[in-house]
Every structure is written in structure tokens, then in C-alpha cells.
C-alpha positions in Angstrom: 19.3 -10.0 -0.3 19.3 -6.5 1.3 20.7 -5.9 4.5 18.8 -7.8 7.1 18.3 -5.3 10.0 17.4 -2.5 7.7 14.8 -4.4 6.1 13.1 -5.8 9.2 13.0 -2.2 10.5 11.3 -1.1 7.4 8.7 -4.0 7.2 7.9 -3.4 10.7 7.3 0.5 9.9 4.9 -0.9 6.8 3.0 -2.9 9.2 2.4 -0.4 11.6 1.4 2.1 8.8 -1.4 -0.3 7.9 -2.4 -2.0 11.5 -2.1 1.0 13.6 -4.2 0.6 16.7 -5.3 -2.8 15.5 -6.9 -4.5 12.4 -10.4 -4.3 13.8 -12.1 -6.4 11.2 -9.8 -9.5 12.0 -9.9 -8.9 15.8 -13.6 -8.7 15.6 -14.3 -11.8 13.4 -11.4 -14.3 14.0 -10.6 -15.9 17.3 -7.3 -15.3 18.8 -6.0 -18.9 18.6 -7.8 -20.0 15.5 -5.4 -21.7 12.9 -5.6 -21.6 9.0 -3.9 -22.9 5.9 -3.4 -20.7 3.1 -1.8 -20.6 -0.4 0.0 -18.0 -2.5 -1.4 -18.3 -6.0 -0.1 -16.9 -9.4 -3.0 -15.2 -11.2 -0.7 -14.2 -14.2 2.3 -15.6 -16.0 5.7 -14.0 -14.9 8.9 -14.2 -12.7 8.5 -14.8 -9.0 10.5 -12.8 -6.5 10.4 -12.1 -2.8 10.0 -15.3 -0.8 12.6 -14.1 2.0 10.7 -10.8 2.3 7.2 -12.6 2.6 8.9 -14.8 5.6 10.2 -11.7 7.2 6.8 -10.2 7.4 5.4 -13.2 8.9 8.3 -13.5 11.4 7.6 -9.8 12.5 4.6 -11.2 14.1 6.0 -14.6 15.3 9.6 -15.7 14.4 8.5 -19.2 14.0 6.4 -18.6 11.0 7.2 -18.7 7.4 5.8 -20.2 4.0 6.6 -23.6 2.6 7.9 -22.4 -0.8 7.3 -24.4 -3.9 9.9 -22.5 -5.9 12.8 -20.0 -5.5 13.1 -16.4 -6.4 13.7 -15.9 -10.3 11.4 -18.9 -11.1 9.1 -18.4 -14.0 5.5 -19.1 -13.1 2.4 -19.8 -14.8 -1.1 -18.6 -14.0 -2.5 -21.2 -11.5 0.6 -22.2 -10.0 0.9 -22.5 -6.3 4.0 -20.5 -5.3 4.1 -21.3 -1.5 1.7 -22.6 1.4 1.3 -21.7 4.9 -0.1 -22.9 8.1 -0.4 -21.1 11.3 -2.2 -18.2 13.1 -5.1 -16.8 11.3 -5.0 -13.4 12.8 -1.4 -13.1 12.0 -1.9 -14.1 8.2 -4.9 -11.6 7.7 -2.8 -8.8 9.2 0.2 -9.5 7.2 -1.6 -10.2 4.0 -1.7 -6.8 2.4 1.9 -5.8 3.3 3.1 -9.1 2.3 1.4 -9.0 -1.1 2.3 -5.2 -1.7 5.9 -6.1 -1.4 6.1 -9.5 -3.4 3.8 -8.4 -6.1 6.0 -5.4 -6.9 9.3 -7.5 -6.6 7.7 -10.1 -9.0 6.5 -7.3 -11.3 10.0 -5.9 -11.5 11.6 -9.4 -12.0 8.9 -10.1 -14.8 9.4 -6.8 -16.9 13.3 -7.3 -16.5 12.9 -10.7 -17.7 11.0 -9.4 -20.7 13.8 -6.9 -21.6 16.7 -9.4 -21.1 15.0 -12.3 -23.1 14.8 -9.8 -26.1 18.5 -9.4 -26.1 19.7 -12.8 -25.0 21.4 -13.6 -28.3 23.7 -10.6 -28.0 26.4 -9.8 -25.5 24.6 -6.6 -24.1 23.2 -6.5 -20.7 20.2 -4.8 -19.1 20.9 -2.3 -16.4 18.5 -0.6 -13.9 18.5 3.1 -12.6 17.8 5.1 -9.6 14.1 5.4 -10.6 12.9 3.1 -7.9 10.3 3.1 -4.9 11.8 5.5 -2.2 13.2 3.6 0.8 12.6 0.1 -1.1 15.5 0.4 -3.6 17.4 -2.6 -2.4 14.4 -4.7 -3.2 13.7 -3.1 -6.6 17.4 -3.9 -7.4 17.3 -7.4 -6.0 14.3 -7.9 -8.2 16.1 -6.9 -11.2 18.9 -9.5 -10.7 16.3 -12.0 -10.3 14.8 -11.1 -13.6 18.1 -11.6 -15.4 19.2 -7.8 -15.2 22.4 -6.3 -13.9 22.3 -3.7 -11.3 23.8 -0.1 -12.2 24.9 2.2 -9.4 23.0 1.8 -6.0 22.9 5.3 -5.2 24.9 8.6 -5.3 27.8 7.0 -3.4 29.0 4.2 -5.3 29.9 5.5 -8.7 30.5 8.7 -10.3 28.2 9.3 -13.0 28.8 12.9 -14.7 25.4 13.7 -16.4 24.4 16.8 -18.5 23.6 19.0 -15.4 27.0 18.6 -14.0 28.8 19.2 -17.2 26.7 22.3 -17.6 27.4 23.6 -13.9 31.2 22.6 -14.3 31.7 24.3 -17.7 32.5 21.5 -19.9 33.0 17.6 -19.9 36.7 18.0 -19.6 36.5 20.3 -16.4 34.0 18.1 -14.8 36.3 15.0 -15.2 39.4 16.9 -14.1 37.5 18.0 -11.0 36.5 14.3 -10.1 40.1 13.3 -10.7 41.2 16.1 -8.2 38.6 15.1 -5.7 39.7 11.4 -5.9 43.5 12.6 -5.5 42.4 14.8 -2.3 40.0 12.2 -0.7 41.8 9.2 -1.5 38.4 7.8 -3.2 38.4 5.4 -6.1 35.2 4.9 -7.9 34.1 4.0 -11.4 33.6 7.1 -13.5 30.9 7.3 -16.2 30.3 10.2 -18.4 27.1 11.0 -20.4 27.5 12.3 -23.9 24.9 13.4 -26.5 26.8 13.3 -29.9 30.1 12.3 -31.7 31.7 15.5 -30.6 31.5 15.0 -26.9 32.2 11.2 -27.5 35.4 12.2 -29.1 36.4 14.4 -26.2 35.6 11.9 -23.4 37.7 9.3 -25.2 40.8 11.7 -24.9 40.4 11.6 -21.0 41.9 9.1 -18.5 40.3 7.3 -15.8 36.8 6.9 -17.6 35.3 3.4 -17.2 32.0 3.6 -19.0 30.2 6.1 -21.4 26.6 6.8 -21.5 25.2 7.4 -25.0 22.2 9.6 -24.1 19.0 9.5 -26.5 21.0 8.5 -29.5 19.3 7.0 -32.6 20.4 3.3 -33.7 22.5 4.6 -36.3 24.4 7.0 -33.9 24.8 4.2 -31.5 26.5 2.0 -34.0 28.6 4.7 -35.3 29.7 5.4 -31.7 30.4 1.7 -31.3 32.5 1.6 -34.4 34.4 4.9 -33.3 34.9 3.8 -29.5 36.4 0.4 -31.0 36.2 -1.2 -27.5 38.4 1.2 -25.7 35.6 2.1 -23.1 32.4 0.2 -22.5 29.2 1.9 -23.9 26.0 2.2 -22.4 22.8 3.4 -24.3 19.9 5.0 -22.4 16.8 7.2 -23.1 13.2 6.0 -23.4 14.1 2.3 -24.0 11.1 0.2 -24.8 10.3 -3.5 -25.3 9.8 -2.5 -28.9 13.1 -0.9 -29.2 15.5 -2.7 -27.0 16.5 -5.5 -29.4 17.6 -2.9 -32.2 19.6 -1.0 -29.6 21.3 -4.3 -28.5 22.4 -5.2 -31.7 24.2 -2.0 -32.4 27.0 -3.4 -30.4 26.6 -1.4 -27.0 27.5 -3.2 -23.9 24.7 -2.1 -21.7 21.3 -0.6 -22.0 19.6 1.2 -18.8 16.0 1.0 -18.6 14.1 3.3 -16.2 10.8 1.5 -16.5 11.9 -1.5 -15.0 11.2 0.2 -11.7 9.7 3.5 -12.2 6.5 2.6 -13.8 6.3 -1.4 -13.4 3.0 -3.5 -13.2 2.8 -5.5 -9.9 2.3 -9.2 -10.7 -1.2 -10.5 -9.7 -0.4 -12.8 -6.9 -3.3 -13.8 -4.3 -3.4 -15.2 -0.8 -6.2 -17.6 -0.2 -7.1 -19.2 3.0 -8.4 -22.7 2.3 
């Protein structure tokens, strides 16, 4: 799970955004000490994710509150399944409801979409990667949900891996010059990180393969035939990642070319939230 203190602060900020001076509907209709039972109900098939986050939302009001979970993160659910149950202060539950659902519906949506991609290539050794196309300030939850859906995390941010893309290459003057500058930076700063380089054709691939210190090559927007040729040409010397408008219709074909990774931006940048309801009994 993401770092706890940071997550608590963001959850508190999300609740404050929603409640501000007070939930006037709940305050006016529900007595202060009323107690209710409730359930989280799956209204679609998918992969559930976000139990710890849901509990943290409740604990923002009262440290003693949490759900009784009937399944764990990463579990496949069917429409009609009861995911978790709750008994406690009714006001707290109603004030927490929307923020709680917004978070776990998105996380479950990311996990569900990731599982669809991962299932389609499970007969290969290829792995599905996420990207940095995430919900701002909630990237750690998006990345966690990808893992729960059977995917693998790419770099978390700009700080934990070098990824030399087309704009870096254009600004530096060439692939070779960009890589040389990275190695100079490593030597001067004492930094040691994985280095990935984006290529668009066979000539750029050949150039990268002549350089030292490269830990992965990104094959950008190549056709399946170009990917197969790149796999043959590379011959296992450096792991290969395919990227560029990958869809559920194309991912199987891409994986079967022999690439090691496929990065999919749509896991997080345009995910459909999973339909989950919180229902008071």
C-alpha cells in the first residue's frame, strides 16, 4: 500500500473538499448518535481493490471504525457480491460515503481493466506495464490498483528511472549524445538508475544496442511485424517494451511478437470506475 501518512493527509483533504462547513443534509436528517448497518455491493463484474483505503476514510472520523471485509484486494467479484459490511455511526457513514466510493470505484476500475489486459496475454511471458498517465496526487493508488489487477508498475515518477524519449533525443541532438549525457550525470552525481531509451525504427534500435548501460528499450508505435523484427534483431540482449495506442483488440498480437513488456496508458488515463454501491440496511 502507499505511504500511510501521506495517504491520510490526502484523504482528509478530499473529505474537507466535500464536507467543508458541514454535511447539511445529514446533520439535519440524522440524529447524532444513530447507528446503522450497511454493505458495499458490487453492481458489476470486476476486480475489487481499495479495502485499506476505505477503512482509512472511516478512520479519519473515528479510529475504531472499519469495514468487515468479505474478500481481499485483487479478488474477482461478480455483480451482486457483498464486498464488505459496516456497523457504526450513521452520520459518519453518510459523510464518508462519496469520498470512499470515489476512491474504491476508481481503484477497482483500474484493477479490472488491468486484469482484462493481463488475461489476454497470460499465455505469454510478456507483462503489462502502467504509465505516468495517472490521476494527479493519487498516483500511488493507481499504481497499487494496477498490481492488484495483475499488472506490473513502470517507473513511479521522474525520479526513479531514466527514460530517454523523443523530445529528450531531439533536445540533446541524438540518441547517443543523450545517453552519453546520462552516463556523465551518473558519474558526477553518483546516481545509478535503470536507463530506458525510446526508438521508432530499426536504425535507432541498432544505435541503442551499440551503447552500454541500457537496461530496456522502448519500441514506440511499431507494427507487429516491426516488433517481431526488433525482437529477432535484439536477440535477448536487452529487454524490449512495446508502447503506443495499445488496446484490448491489439494487446494479444503485440505480446505474441515476443516483446517482454507492453505499456498501456489507458489502464489509468481513461479508466471506467467499477460500479459499487454503499447501501444502508
